[in-house]
PDB file of N, H, CA, C and O in Angstrom:
ATOM      1  N   MET A   1       0.885  -1.157   0.066  1.00  0.00           N
ATOM      2  CA  MET A   1       0.028  -0.046  -0.038  1.00  0.00           C
ATOM      3  C   MET A   1       0.883   1.263   0.039  1.00  0.00           C
ATOM      4  O   MET A   1       1.782   1.364   0.874  1.00  0.00           O
ATOM      5  N   ALA A   2       0.575   2.307  -0.881  1.00  0.00           N
ATOM      6  H   ALA A   2      -0.155   2.226  -1.560  1.00  0.00           H
ATOM      7  CA  ALA A   2       1.201   3.539  -0.805  1.00  0.00           C
ATOM      8  C   ALA A   2       1.223   4.245   0.398  1.00  0.00           C
ATOM      9  O   ALA A   2       0.243   4.163   1.139  1.00  0.00           O
ATOM     10  N   LYS A   3       2.301   5.007   0.749  1.00  0.00           N
ATOM     11  H   LYS A   3       3.097   5.073   0.147  1.00  0.00           H
ATOM     12  CA  LYS A   3       2.182   5.852   1.778  1.00  0.00           C
ATOM     13  C   LYS A   3       1.833   7.399   1.313  1.00  0.00           C
ATOM     14  O   LYS A   3       2.347   8.041   0.396  1.00  0.00           O
ATOM     15  N   VAL A   4       0.948   7.736   2.101  1.00  0.00           N
ATOM     16  H   VAL A   4       0.531   7.215   2.846  1.00  0.00           H
ATOM     17  CA  VAL A   4       0.307   9.145   1.669  1.00  0.00           C
ATOM     18  C   VAL A   4       0.790  10.099   2.872  1.00  0.00           C
ATOM     19  O   VAL A   4       0.552   9.862   4.056  1.00  0.00           O
ATOM     20  N   PRO A   5       1.435  11.107   2.442  1.00  0.00           N
ATOM     21  CA  PRO A   5       1.885  12.071   3.352  1.00  0.00           C
ATOM     22  C   PRO A   5       0.757  12.699   4.227  1.00  0.00           C
ATOM     23  O   PRO A   5      -0.339  12.692   3.667  1.00  0.00           O
ATOM     24  N   PRO A   6       0.784  13.225   5.443  1.00  0.00           N
ATOM     25  CA  PRO A   6      -0.190  13.887   6.093  1.00  0.00           C
ATOM     26  C   PRO A   6      -0.507  15.251   5.441  1.00  0.00           C
ATOM     27  O   PRO A   6       0.367  15.842   4.807  1.00  0.00           O
ATOM     28  N   PRO A   7      -1.845  15.794   5.601  1.00  0.00           N
ATOM     29  CA  PRO A   7      -2.139  16.965   4.873  1.00  0.00           C
ATOM     30  C   PRO A   7      -1.312  18.226   5.447  1.00  0.00           C
ATOM     31  O   PRO A   7      -0.948  18.266   6.622  1.00  0.00           O
ATOM     32  N   MET A   8      -1.083  19.118   4.639  1.00  0.00           N
ATOM     33  H   MET A   8      -1.379  19.085   3.685  1.00  0.00           H
ATOM     34  CA  MET A   8      -0.415  20.317   5.083  1.00  0.00           C
ATOM     35  C   MET A   8      -1.248  21.213   6.072  1.00  0.00           C
ATOM     36  O   MET A   8      -2.476  21.178   5.990  1.00  0.00           O
ATOM     37  N   ASP A   9      -0.723  21.894   6.865  1.00  0.00           N
ATOM     38  H   ASP A   9       0.275  21.922   6.931  1.00  0.00           H
ATOM     39  CA  ASP A   9      -1.406  22.859   7.736  1.00  0.00           C
ATOM     40  C   ASP A   9      -1.898  23.869   6.830  1.00  0.00           C
ATOM     41  O   ASP A   9      -1.035  24.463   6.184  1.00  0.00           O
ATOM     42  N   LEU A  10      -3.239  24.222   6.629  1.00  0.00           N
ATOM     43  H   LEU A  10      -3.940  23.740   7.154  1.00  0.00           H
ATOM     44  CA  LEU A  10      -3.702  25.168   5.747  1.00  0.00           C
ATOM     45  C   LEU A  10      -3.430  26.610   6.004  1.00  0.00           C
ATOM     46  O   LEU A  10      -3.465  27.446   5.102  1.00  0.00           O
ATOM     47  N   THR A  11      -3.142  26.908   7.318  1.00  0.00           N
ATOM     48  H   THR A  11      -3.113  26.229   8.052  1.00  0.00           H
ATOM     49  CA  THR A  11      -2.884  28.232   7.677  1.00  0.00           C
ATOM     50  C   THR A  11      -1.518  28.554   7.197  1.00  0.00           C
ATOM     51  O   THR A  11      -1.244  29.720   6.913  1.00  0.00           O
ATOM     52  N   ILE A  12      -0.665  27.630   7.089  1.00  0.00           N
ATOM     53  H   ILE A  12      -0.888  26.683   7.319  1.00  0.00           H
ATOM     54  CA  ILE A  12       0.683  27.844   6.575  1.00  0.00           C
ATOM     55  C   ILE A  12       0.558  28.084   4.970  1.00  0.00           C
ATOM     56  O   ILE A  12       1.137  29.020   4.419  1.00  0.00           O
ATOM     57  N   ARG A  13      -0.179  27.235   4.339  1.00  0.00           N
ATOM     58  H   ARG A  13      -0.650  26.475   4.786  1.00  0.00           H
ATOM     59  CA  ARG A  13      -0.219  27.480   2.922  1.00  0.00           C
ATOM     60  C   ARG A  13      -1.166  28.665   2.413  1.00  0.00           C
ATOM     61  O   ARG A  13      -0.966  29.166   1.306  1.00  0.00           O
ATOM     62  N   LYS A  14      -1.973  29.004   3.059  1.00  0.00           N
ATOM     63  H   LYS A  14      -2.136  28.597   3.958  1.00  0.00           H
ATOM     64  CA  LYS A  14      -2.867  30.180   2.772  1.00  0.00           C
ATOM     65  C   LYS A  14      -2.761  31.416   3.311  1.00  0.00           C
ATOM     66  O   LYS A  14      -3.396  32.364   2.848  1.00  0.00           O
ATOM     67  N   GLY A  15      -1.910  31.531   4.389  1.00  0.00           N
ATOM     68  H   GLY A  15      -1.394  30.761   4.765  1.00  0.00           H
ATOM     69  CA  GLY A  15      -1.615  32.757   5.000  1.00  0.00           C
ATOM     70  C   GLY A  15      -2.733  33.103   6.107  1.00  0.00           C
ATOM     71  O   GLY A  15      -3.665  32.347   6.383  1.00  0.00           O
ATOM     72  N   GLU A  16      -2.531  34.200   6.625  1.00  0.00           N
ATOM     73  H   GLU A  16      -1.773  34.814   6.402  1.00  0.00           H
ATOM     74  CA  GLU A  16      -3.457  34.727   7.576  1.00  0.00           C
ATOM     75  C   GLU A  16      -4.569  35.358   6.937  1.00  0.00           C
ATOM     76  O   GLU A  16      -4.399  36.064   5.943  1.00  0.00           O
ATOM     77  N   PRO A  17      -6.017  35.097   7.580  1.00  0.00           N
ATOM     78  CA  PRO A  17      -7.053  35.737   6.942  1.00  0.00           C
ATOM     79  C   PRO A  17      -6.882  37.470   7.039  1.00  0.00           C
ATOM     80  O   PRO A  17      -6.156  38.041   7.854  1.00  0.00           O
ATOM     81  N   PRO A  18      -7.656  38.077   6.099  1.00  0.00           N
ATOM     82  CA  PRO A  18      -7.622  39.629   6.144  1.00  0.00           C
ATOM     83  C   PRO A  18      -8.091  40.085   7.348  1.00  0.00           C
ATOM     84  O   PRO A  18      -8.913  39.395   7.951  1.00  0.00           O
ATOM     85  N   ALA A  19      -7.673  41.243   7.857  1.00  0.00           N
ATOM     86  H   ALA A  19      -7.006  41.804   7.367  1.00  0.00           H
ATOM     87  CA  ALA A  19      -8.256  41.946   8.914  1.00  0.00           C
ATOM     88  C   ALA A  19      -9.847  42.371   8.661  1.00  0.00           C
ATOM     89  O   ALA A  19     -10.269  42.584   7.524  1.00  0.00           O
ATOM     90  N   ARG A  20     -10.604  42.461   9.738  1.00  0.00           N
ATOM     91  H   ARG A  20     -10.262  42.288  10.661  1.00  0.00           H
ATOM     92  CA  ARG A  20     -12.024  42.781   9.611  1.00  0.00           C
ATOM     93  C   ARG A  20     -12.259  44.033   8.760  1.00  0.00           C
ATOM     94  O   ARG A  20     -13.141  44.124   7.906  1.00  0.00           O
ATOM     95  N   THR A  21     -11.306  45.066   9.107  1.00  0.00           N
ATOM     96  H   THR A  21     -10.589  44.992   9.801  1.00  0.00           H
ATOM     97  CA  THR A  21     -11.281  46.382   8.669  1.00  0.00           C
ATOM     98  C   THR A  21     -11.081  46.441   7.050  1.00  0.00           C
ATOM     99  O   THR A  21     -11.571  47.342   6.370  1.00  0.00           O
ATOM    100  N   ALA A  22     -10.299  45.372   6.514  1.00  0.00           N
ATOM    101  H   ALA A  22      -9.901  44.640   7.067  1.00  0.00           H
ATOM    102  CA  ALA A  22     -10.192  45.178   5.077  1.00  0.00           C
ATOM    103  C   ALA A  22     -11.294  44.628   4.393  1.00  0.00           C
ATOM    104  O   ALA A  22     -11.432  44.786   3.179  1.00  0.00           O
ATOM    105  N   ILE A  23     -12.127  43.962   5.122  1.00  0.00           N
ATOM    106  H   ILE A  23     -12.016  43.833   6.107  1.00  0.00           H
ATOM    107  CA  ILE A  23     -13.291  43.267   4.383  1.00  0.00           C
ATOM    108  C   ILE A  23     -14.702  43.981   4.595  1.00  0.00           C
ATOM    109  O   ILE A  23     -15.744  43.455   4.205  1.00  0.00           O
ATOM    110  N   MET A  24     -14.662  45.168   5.215  1.00  0.00           N
ATOM    111  H   MET A  24     -13.815  45.595   5.532  1.00  0.00           H
ATOM    112  CA  MET A  24     -16.019  45.786   5.616  1.00  0.00           C
ATOM    113  C   MET A  24     -16.734  46.059   4.401  1.00  0.00           C
ATOM    114  O   MET A  24     -17.944  45.839   4.357  1.00  0.00           O
ATOM    115  N   ASP A  25     -16.044  46.565   3.301  1.00  0.00           N
ATOM    116  H   ASP A  25     -15.061  46.744   3.337  1.00  0.00           H
ATOM    117  CA  ASP A  25     -16.870  47.283   2.189  1.00  0.00           C
ATOM    118  C   ASP A  25     -16.603  46.408   0.787  1.00  0.00           C
ATOM    119  O   ASP A  25     -16.627  46.902  -0.340  1.00  0.00           O
ATOM    120  N   ASN A  26     -16.357  45.067   1.085  1.00  0.00           N
ATOM    121  H   ASN A  26     -16.338  44.666   2.001  1.00  0.00           H
ATOM    122  CA  ASN A  26     -16.192  44.229  -0.137  1.00  0.00           C
ATOM    123  C   ASN A  26     -17.417  43.600  -0.713  1.00  0.00           C
ATOM    124  O   ASN A  26     -17.298  42.760  -1.605  1.00  0.00           O
ATOM    125  N   LEU A  27     -18.696  43.989  -0.216  1.00  0.00           N
ATOM    126  H   LEU A  27     -18.793  44.671   0.509  1.00  0.00           H
ATOM    127  CA  LEU A  27     -19.758  43.646  -0.818  1.00  0.00           C
ATOM    128  C   LEU A  27     -20.693  44.690  -1.460  1.00  0.00           C
ATOM    129  O   LEU A  27     -21.821  44.456  -1.893  1.00  0.00           O
ATOM    130  N   GLU A  28     -20.025  45.937  -1.454  1.00  0.00           N
ATOM    131  H   GLU A  28     -19.109  46.127  -1.102  1.00  0.00           H
ATOM    132  CA  GLU A  28     -20.714  47.180  -1.985  1.00  0.00           C
ATOM    133  C   GLU A  28     -21.001  46.817  -3.511  1.00  0.00           C
ATOM    134  O   GLU A  28     -20.128  46.226  -4.146  1.00  0.00           O
ATOM    135  N   ARG A  29     -22.176  47.151  -4.089  1.00  0.00           N
ATOM    136  H   ARG A  29     -22.885  47.632  -3.573  1.00  0.00           H
ATOM    137  CA  ARG A  29     -22.388  47.145  -5.428  1.00  0.00           C
ATOM    138  C   ARG A  29     -22.391  48.557  -6.139  1.00  0.00           C
ATOM    139  O   ARG A  29     -22.820  49.573  -5.592  1.00  0.00           O
ATOM    140  N   PRO A  30     -21.924  48.518  -7.280  1.00  0.00           N
ATOM    141  CA  PRO A  30     -21.875  49.901  -7.958  1.00  0.00           C
ATOM    142  C   PRO A  30     -23.336  50.399  -8.256  1.00  0.00           C
ATOM    143  O   PRO A  30     -24.286  49.635  -8.425  1.00  0.00           O
ATOM    144  N   ASP A  31     -23.401  51.733  -8.299  1.00  0.00           N
ATOM    145  H   ASP A  31     -22.629  52.354  -8.162  1.00  0.00           H
ATOM    146  CA  ASP A  31     -24.725  52.475  -8.647  1.00  0.00           C
ATOM    147  C   ASP A  31     -25.227  51.773  -9.992  1.00  0.00           C
ATOM    148  O   ASP A  31     -24.489  51.539 -10.949  1.00  0.00           O
ATOM    149  N   PRO A  32     -26.470  51.499  -9.931  1.00  0.00           N
ATOM    150  CA  PRO A  32     -27.046  50.972 -11.267  1.00  0.00           C
ATOM    151  C   PRO A  32     -26.865  51.741 -12.548  1.00  0.00           C
ATOM    152  O   PRO A  32     -26.856  51.188 -13.648  1.00  0.00           O
ATOM    153  N   GLY A  33     -26.712  53.115 -12.356  1.00  0.00           N
ATOM    154  H   GLY A  33     -26.719  53.564 -11.463  1.00  0.00           H
ATOM    155  CA  GLY A  33     -26.632  54.033 -13.560  1.00  0.00           C
ATOM    156  C   GLY A  33     -25.217  54.198 -13.834  1.00  0.00           C
ATOM    157  O   GLY A  33     -24.917  54.790 -14.871  1.00  0.00           O
ATOM    158  N   GLU A  34     -24.232  53.737 -13.014  1.00  0.00           N
ATOM    159  H   GLU A  34     -24.476  53.257 -12.172  1.00  0.00           H
ATOM    160  CA  GLU A  34     -22.838  54.094 -13.250  1.00  0.00           C
ATOM    161  C   GLU A  34     -22.362  53.175 -14.474  1.00  0.00           C
ATOM    162  O   GLU A  34     -22.698  51.996 -14.590  1.00  0.00           O
ATOM    163  N   MET A  35     -21.531  53.867 -15.379  1.00  0.00           N
ATOM    164  H   MET A  35     -21.258  54.825 -15.286  1.00  0.00           H
ATOM    165  CA  MET A  35     -20.946  53.269 -16.541  1.00  0.00           C
ATOM    166  C   MET A  35     -20.020  52.211 -16.189  1.00  0.00           C
ATOM    167  O   MET A  35     -19.200  52.483 -15.312  1.00  0.00           O
ATOM    168  N   GLN A  36     -19.996  51.064 -16.704  1.00  0.00           N
ATOM    169  H   GLN A  36     -20.663  50.843 -17.416  1.00  0.00           H
ATOM    170  CA  GLN A  36     -18.976  50.037 -16.526  1.00  0.00           C
ATOM    171  C   GLN A  36     -18.452  49.507 -17.664  1.00  0.00           C
ATOM    172  O   GLN A  36     -19.177  49.673 -18.645  1.00  0.00           O
ATOM    173  N   ASN A  37     -17.336  48.869 -17.881  1.00  0.00           N
ATOM    174  H   ASN A  37     -16.747  48.734 -17.084  1.00  0.00           H
ATOM    175  CA  ASN A  37     -16.787  48.243 -19.101  1.00  0.00           C
ATOM    176  C   ASN A  37     -17.483  46.931 -19.258  1.00  0.00           C
ATOM    177  O   ASN A  37     -17.832  46.216 -18.319  1.00  0.00           O
ATOM    178  N   LEU A  38     -17.643  46.692 -20.452  1.00  0.00           N
ATOM    179  H   LEU A  38     -17.359  47.273 -21.215  1.00  0.00           H
ATOM    180  CA  LEU A  38     -18.174  45.422 -21.061  1.00  0.00           C
ATOM    181  C   LEU A  38     -17.336  45.054 -22.323  1.00  0.00           C
ATOM    182  O   LEU A  38     -17.446  45.557 -23.441  1.00  0.00           O
ATOM    183  N   ASN A  39     -16.388  43.974 -21.880  1.00  0.00           N
ATOM    184  H   ASN A  39     -16.299  43.565 -20.972  1.00  0.00           H
ATOM    185  CA  ASN A  39     -15.345  43.503 -22.858  1.00  0.00           C
ATOM    186  C   ASN A  39     -15.744  42.262 -23.463  1.00  0.00           C
ATOM    187  O   ASN A  39     -16.255  41.367 -22.789  1.00  0.00           O
ATOM    188  N   PHE A  40     -15.532  42.157 -24.730  1.00  0.00           N
ATOM    189  H   PHE A  40     -15.117  42.884 -25.277  1.00  0.00           H
ATOM    190  CA  PHE A  40     -15.748  40.947 -25.483  1.00  0.00           C
ATOM    191  C   PHE A  40     -15.130  41.013 -26.761  1.00  0.00           C
ATOM    192  O   PHE A  40     -14.773  42.124 -27.152  1.00  0.00           O
ATOM    193  N   LYS A  41     -14.909  39.836 -27.613  1.00  0.00           N
ATOM    194  H   LYS A  41     -15.199  38.933 -27.295  1.00  0.00           H
ATOM    195  CA  LYS A  41     -14.223  39.972 -28.817  1.00  0.00           C
ATOM    196  C   LYS A  41     -15.371  39.702 -29.803  1.00  0.00           C
ATOM    197  O   LYS A  41     -16.343  38.964 -29.639  1.00  0.00           O
ATOM    198  N   VAL A  42     -15.069  40.409 -30.788  1.00  0.00           N
ATOM    199  H   VAL A  42     -14.280  41.009 -30.921  1.00  0.00           H
ATOM    200  CA  VAL A  42     -15.834  40.181 -32.144  1.00  0.00           C
ATOM    201  C   VAL A  42     -14.954  40.054 -33.373  1.00  0.00           C
ATOM    202  O   VAL A  42     -13.758  40.319 -33.257  1.00  0.00           O
ATOM    203  N   THR A  43     -15.437  39.681 -34.514  1.00  0.00           N
ATOM    204  H   THR A  43     -16.409  39.466 -34.608  1.00  0.00           H
ATOM    205  CA  THR A  43     -14.853  39.612 -35.714  1.00  0.00           C
ATOM    206  C   THR A  43     -14.511  41.018 -36.230  1.00  0.00           C
ATOM    207  O   THR A  43     -15.118  42.045 -35.928  1.00  0.00           O
ATOM    208  N   ALA A  44     -13.537  40.926 -36.988  1.00  0.00           N
ATOM    209  H   ALA A  44     -13.044  40.091 -37.234  1.00  0.00           H
ATOM    210  CA  ALA A  44     -13.070  42.400 -37.594  1.00  0.00           C
ATOM    211  C   ALA A  44     -14.182  42.877 -38.455  1.00  0.00           C
ATOM    212  O   ALA A  44     -14.527  44.057 -38.380  1.00  0.00           O
ATOM    213  N   ASP A  45     -14.800  42.009 -39.309  1.00  0.00           N
ATOM    214  H   ASP A  45     -14.520  41.051 -39.370  1.00  0.00           H
ATOM    215  CA  ASP A  45     -15.976  42.369 -40.167  1.00  0.00           C
ATOM    216  C   ASP A  45     -17.109  42.896 -39.351  1.00  0.00           C
ATOM    217  O   ASP A  45     -17.626  43.965 -39.675  1.00  0.00           O
ATOM    218  N   PHE A  46     -17.529  42.231 -38.330  1.00  0.00           N
ATOM    219  H   PHE A  46     -17.109  41.362 -38.068  1.00  0.00           H
ATOM    220  CA  PHE A  46     -18.568  42.650 -37.255  1.00  0.00           C
ATOM    221  C   PHE A  46     -18.270  43.887 -36.873  1.00  0.00           C
ATOM    222  O   PHE A  46     -19.153  44.739 -36.979  1.00  0.00           O
ATOM    223  N   LYS A  47     -16.973  44.252 -36.349  1.00  0.00           N
ATOM    224  H   LYS A  47     -16.256  43.559 -36.262  1.00  0.00           H
ATOM    225  CA  LYS A  47     -16.627  45.517 -35.614  1.00  0.00           C
ATOM    226  C   LYS A  47     -16.746  46.642 -36.736  1.00  0.00           C
ATOM    227  O   LYS A  47     -17.356  47.661 -36.414  1.00  0.00           O
ATOM    228  N   ARG A  48     -16.276  46.563 -37.885  1.00  0.00           N
ATOM    229  H   ARG A  48     -15.780  45.735 -38.147  1.00  0.00           H
ATOM    230  CA  ARG A  48     -16.387  47.448 -39.057  1.00  0.00           C
ATOM    231  C   ARG A  48     -17.810  47.815 -39.184  1.00  0.00           C
ATOM    232  O   ARG A  48     -18.207  48.975 -39.072  1.00  0.00           O
ATOM    233  N   ASP A  49     -18.638  46.704 -39.442  1.00  0.00           N
ATOM    234  H   ASP A  49     -18.315  45.762 -39.533  1.00  0.00           H
ATOM    235  CA  ASP A  49     -20.025  46.881 -39.815  1.00  0.00           C
ATOM    236  C   ASP A  49     -20.599  47.761 -38.742  1.00  0.00           C
ATOM    237  O   ASP A  49     -21.152  48.824 -39.025  1.00  0.00           O
ATOM    238  N   PHE A  50     -20.453  47.261 -37.336  1.00  0.00           N
ATOM    239  H   PHE A  50     -20.004  46.397 -37.106  1.00  0.00           H
ATOM    240  CA  PHE A  50     -21.021  47.986 -36.335  1.00  0.00           C
ATOM    241  C   PHE A  50     -20.626  49.506 -36.202  1.00  0.00           C
ATOM    242  O   PHE A  50     -21.490  50.338 -35.926  1.00  0.00           O
ATOM    243  N   ARG A  51     -19.544  49.793 -36.366  1.00  0.00           N
ATOM    244  H   ARG A  51     -18.842  49.117 -36.591  1.00  0.00           H
ATOM    245  CA  ARG A  51     -19.071  51.025 -36.299  1.00  0.00           C
ATOM    246  C   ARG A  51     -19.526  51.916 -37.585  1.00  0.00           C
ATOM    247  O   ARG A  51     -19.834  53.092 -37.391  1.00  0.00           O
ATOM    248  N   ILE A  52     -19.564  51.444 -38.706  1.00  0.00           N
ATOM    249  H   ILE A  52     -19.314  50.489 -38.863  1.00  0.00           H
ATOM    250  CA  ILE A  52     -20.129  52.139 -39.883  1.00  0.00           C
ATOM    251  C   ILE A  52     -21.670  52.360 -39.643  1.00  0.00           C
ATOM    252  O   ILE A  52     -22.146  53.446 -39.975  1.00  0.00           O
ATOM    253  N   TYR A  53     -22.475  51.397 -39.086  1.00  0.00           N
ATOM    254  H   TYR A  53     -22.089  50.515 -38.816  1.00  0.00           H
ATOM    255  CA  TYR A  53     -23.856  51.623 -38.729  1.00  0.00           C
ATOM    256  C   TYR A  53     -24.073  52.829 -37.710  1.00  0.00           C
ATOM    257  O   TYR A  53     -24.906  53.718 -37.884  1.00  0.00           O
ATOM    258  N   ALA A  54     -23.299  52.744 -36.735  1.00  0.00           N
ATOM    259  H   ALA A  54     -22.623  52.022 -36.593  1.00  0.00           H
ATOM    260  CA  ALA A  54     -23.365  53.877 -35.754  1.00  0.00           C
ATOM    261  C   ALA A  54     -23.136  55.262 -36.362  1.00  0.00           C
ATOM    262  O   ALA A  54     -23.899  56.213 -36.192  1.00  0.00           O
ATOM    263  N   ALA A  55     -21.976  55.286 -37.111  1.00  0.00           N
ATOM    264  H   ALA A  55     -21.356  54.513 -37.248  1.00  0.00           H
ATOM    265  CA  ALA A  55     -21.560  56.416 -37.735  1.00  0.00           C
ATOM    266  C   ALA A  55     -22.603  57.090 -38.673  1.00  0.00           C
ATOM    267  O   ALA A  55     -22.902  58.284 -38.674  1.00  0.00           O
ATOM    268  N   THR A  56     -23.070  56.171 -39.421  1.00  0.00           N
ATOM    269  H   THR A  56     -22.827  55.201 -39.420  1.00  0.00           H
ATOM    270  CA  THR A  56     -24.038  56.624 -40.540  1.00  0.00           C
ATOM    271  C   THR A  56     -25.378  57.122 -40.062  1.00  0.00           C
ATOM    272  O   THR A  56     -25.990  57.996 -40.675  1.00  0.00           O
ATOM    273  N   HIS A  57     -25.866  56.510 -38.871  1.00  0.00           N
ATOM    274  H   HIS A  57     -25.369  55.800 -38.372  1.00  0.00           H
ATOM    275  CA  HIS A  57     -26.894  56.900 -38.197  1.00  0.00           C
ATOM    276  C   HIS A  57     -26.808  57.931 -37.003  1.00  0.00           C
ATOM    277  O   HIS A  57     -27.741  58.218 -36.254  1.00  0.00           O
ATOM    278  N   ASN A  58     -25.529  58.435 -36.958  1.00  0.00           N
ATOM    279  H   ASN A  58     -24.771  58.202 -37.567  1.00  0.00           H
ATOM    280  CA  ASN A  58     -25.128  59.503 -35.939  1.00  0.00           C
ATOM    281  C   ASN A  58     -25.463  58.944 -34.469  1.00  0.00           C
ATOM    282  O   ASN A  58     -26.037  59.659 -33.649  1.00  0.00           O
ATOM    283  N   LEU A  59     -25.134  57.835 -34.230  1.00  0.00           N
ATOM    284  H   LEU A  59     -24.668  57.254 -34.896  1.00  0.00           H
ATOM    285  CA  LEU A  59     -25.220  57.069 -33.019  1.00  0.00           C
ATOM    286  C   LEU A  59     -24.021  56.730 -32.255  1.00  0.00           C
ATOM    287  O   LEU A  59     -23.068  56.317 -32.915  1.00  0.00           O
ATOM    288  N   SER A  60     -23.886  56.828 -30.977  1.00  0.00           N
ATOM    289  H   SER A  60     -24.661  57.164 -30.440  1.00  0.00           H
ATOM    290  CA  SER A  60     -22.805  56.284 -30.342  1.00  0.00           C
ATOM    291  C   SER A  60     -22.657  54.768 -30.273  1.00  0.00           C
ATOM    292  O   SER A  60     -23.730  54.165 -30.239  1.00  0.00           O
ATOM    293  N   LEU A  61     -21.649  54.096 -30.247  1.00  0.00           N
ATOM    294  H   LEU A  61     -20.778  54.586 -30.274  1.00  0.00           H
ATOM    295  CA  LEU A  61     -21.765  52.648 -30.163  1.00  0.00           C
ATOM    296  C   LEU A  61     -22.511  52.118 -29.020  1.00  0.00           C
ATOM    297  O   LEU A  61     -23.130  51.057 -29.098  1.00  0.00           O
ATOM    298  N   VAL A  62     -22.467  52.799 -28.013  1.00  0.00           N
ATOM    299  H   VAL A  62     -21.964  53.661 -27.950  1.00  0.00           H
ATOM    300  CA  VAL A  62     -23.178  52.287 -26.827  1.00  0.00           C
ATOM    301  C   VAL A  62     -24.685  52.433 -27.221  1.00  0.00           C
ATOM    302  O   VAL A  62     -25.428  51.484 -26.974  1.00  0.00           O
ATOM    303  N   LYS A  63     -25.146  53.465 -27.768  1.00  0.00           N
ATOM    304  H   LYS A  63     -24.542  54.236 -27.969  1.00  0.00           H
ATOM    305  CA  LYS A  63     -26.581  53.622 -28.095  1.00  0.00           C
ATOM    306  C   LYS A  63     -26.958  52.402 -29.097  1.00  0.00           C
ATOM    307  O   LYS A  63     -27.954  51.696 -28.939  1.00  0.00           O
ATOM    308  N   VAL A  64     -26.076  52.263 -30.089  1.00  0.00           N
ATOM    309  H   VAL A  64     -25.266  52.836 -30.217  1.00  0.00           H
ATOM    310  CA  VAL A  64     -26.419  51.047 -30.951  1.00  0.00           C
ATOM    311  C   VAL A  64     -26.623  49.603 -30.178  1.00  0.00           C
ATOM    312  O   VAL A  64     -27.432  48.729 -30.493  1.00  0.00           O
ATOM    313  N   LEU A  65     -25.770  49.580 -29.188  1.00  0.00           N
ATOM    314  H   LEU A  65     -25.113  50.289 -28.932  1.00  0.00           H
ATOM    315  CA  LEU A  65     -25.808  48.197 -28.423  1.00  0.00           C
ATOM    316  C   LEU A  65     -27.050  48.260 -27.541  1.00  0.00           C
ATOM    317  O   LEU A  65     -27.677  47.207 -27.424  1.00  0.00           O
ATOM    318  N   TYR A  66     -27.482  49.313 -26.923  1.00  0.00           N
ATOM    319  H   TYR A  66     -26.973  50.168 -27.019  1.00  0.00           H
ATOM    320  CA  TYR A  66     -28.661  49.436 -26.032  1.00  0.00           C
ATOM    321  C   TYR A  66     -29.920  49.220 -27.006  1.00  0.00           C
ATOM    322  O   TYR A  66     -30.855  48.503 -26.647  1.00  0.00           O
ATOM    323  N   LYS A  67     -29.909  49.808 -28.138  1.00  0.00           N
ATOM    324  H   LYS A  67     -29.150  50.390 -28.429  1.00  0.00           H
ATOM    325  CA  LYS A  67     -31.158  49.681 -28.989  1.00  0.00           C
ATOM    326  C   LYS A  67     -31.072  48.106 -29.458  1.00  0.00           C
ATOM    327  O   LYS A  67     -32.108  47.449 -29.363  1.00  0.00           O
ATOM    328  N   ALA A  68     -30.089  47.581 -29.872  1.00  0.00           N
ATOM    329  H   ALA A  68     -29.247  48.115 -29.949  1.00  0.00           H
ATOM    330  CA  ALA A  68     -30.196  46.218 -30.394  1.00  0.00           C
ATOM    331  C   ALA A  68     -30.471  45.165 -29.202  1.00  0.00           C
ATOM    332  O   ALA A  68     -30.989  44.068 -29.413  1.00  0.00           O
ATOM    333  N   PHE A  69     -30.091  45.590 -27.995  1.00  0.00           N
ATOM    334  H   PHE A  69     -29.670  46.480 -27.823  1.00  0.00           H
ATOM    335  CA  PHE A  69     -30.453  44.651 -26.910  1.00  0.00           C
ATOM    336  C   PHE A  69     -32.065  44.841 -26.492  1.00  0.00           C
ATOM    337  O   PHE A  69     -32.707  43.907 -26.012  1.00  0.00           O
ATOM    338  N   GLU A  70     -32.603  46.089 -26.719  1.00  0.00           N
ATOM    339  H   GLU A  70     -32.081  46.847 -27.109  1.00  0.00           H
ATOM    340  CA  GLU A  70     -33.996  46.210 -26.438  1.00  0.00           C
ATOM    341  C   GLU A  70     -34.771  45.392 -27.412  1.00  0.00           C
ATOM    342  O   GLU A  70     -35.720  44.687 -27.069  1.00  0.00           O
ATOM    343  N   VAL A  71     -34.287  45.520 -28.793  1.00  0.00           N
ATOM    344  H   VAL A  71     -33.516  46.093 -29.072  1.00  0.00           H
ATOM    345  CA  VAL A  71     -35.007  44.814 -29.825  1.00  0.00           C
ATOM    346  C   VAL A  71     -35.028  43.271 -29.480  1.00  0.00           C
ATOM    347  O   VAL A  71     -36.047  42.582 -29.531  1.00  0.00           O
ATOM    348  N   LEU A  72     -33.874  42.853 -29.151  1.00  0.00           N
ATOM    349  H   LEU A  72     -33.046  43.412 -29.109  1.00  0.00           H
ATOM    350  CA  LEU A  72     -33.709  41.431 -29.054  1.00  0.00           C
ATOM    351  C   LEU A  72     -34.560  41.009 -27.694  1.00  0.00           C
ATOM    352  O   LEU A  72     -35.256  39.994 -27.709  1.00  0.00           O
ATOM    353  N   ARG A  73     -34.472  41.780 -26.615  1.00  0.00           N
ATOM    354  H   ARG A  73     -33.907  42.605 -26.603  1.00  0.00           H
ATOM    355  CA  ARG A  73     -35.376  41.348 -25.542  1.00  0.00           C
ATOM    356  C   ARG A  73     -36.793  41.535 -25.743  1.00  0.00           C
ATOM    357  O   ARG A  73     -37.535  40.829 -25.062  1.00  0.00           O
ATOM    358  N   ALA A  74     -37.337  42.407 -26.602  1.00  0.00           N
ATOM    359  H   ALA A  74     -36.733  42.980 -27.156  1.00  0.00           H
ATOM    360  CA  ALA A  74     -38.770  42.574 -26.910  1.00  0.00           C
ATOM    361  C   ALA A  74     -39.089  41.255 -27.727  1.00  0.00           C
ATOM    362  O   ALA A  74     -40.209  40.773 -27.560  1.00  0.00           O
ATOM    363  N   GLN A  75     -38.225  40.633 -28.584  1.00  0.00           N
ATOM    364  H   GLN A  75     -37.315  41.024 -28.721  1.00  0.00           H
ATOM    365  CA  GLN A  75     -38.420  39.591 -29.442  1.00  0.00           C
ATOM    366  C   GLN A  75     -38.640  38.398 -28.577  1.00  0.00           C
ATOM    367  O   GLN A  75     -39.617  37.655 -28.672  1.00  0.00           O
ATOM    368  N   GLN A  76     -37.585  38.257 -27.660  1.00  0.00           N
ATOM    369  H   GLN A  76     -36.792  38.860 -27.583  1.00  0.00           H
ATOM    370  CA  GLN A  76     -37.496  37.050 -26.908  1.00  0.00           C
ATOM    371  C   GLN A  76     -38.689  36.928 -25.949  1.00  0.00           C
ATOM    372  O   GLN A  76     -39.158  35.816 -25.705  1.00  0.00           O
ATOM    373  N   GLY A  77     -39.187  38.039 -25.402  1.00  0.00           N
ATOM    374  H   GLY A  77     -38.806  38.942 -25.600  1.00  0.00           H
ATOM    375  CA  GLY A  77     -40.192  37.985 -24.397  1.00  0.00           C
ATOM    376  C   GLY A  77     -39.824  38.199 -23.189  1.00  0.00           C
ATOM    377  O   GLY A  77     -40.651  38.165 -22.277  1.00  0.00           O
TER     378      GLY A  77
END
């Protein structure tokens, strides 16, 4: 039978827990109206078409995304 070493002491491996003062505000949520980054990758063709559509309709990229999402949500129910 194989010899299994005893488990390591977790306090040594993970270190000390953070102080109470360091974790007091870690559950705060941002204001719902606050702008946040939304990062994802798309193909070069889609990016070009998206930007051209926004420019020709005098819209910001964010407004095009919002409008597209509203339409999608309305279709999906």
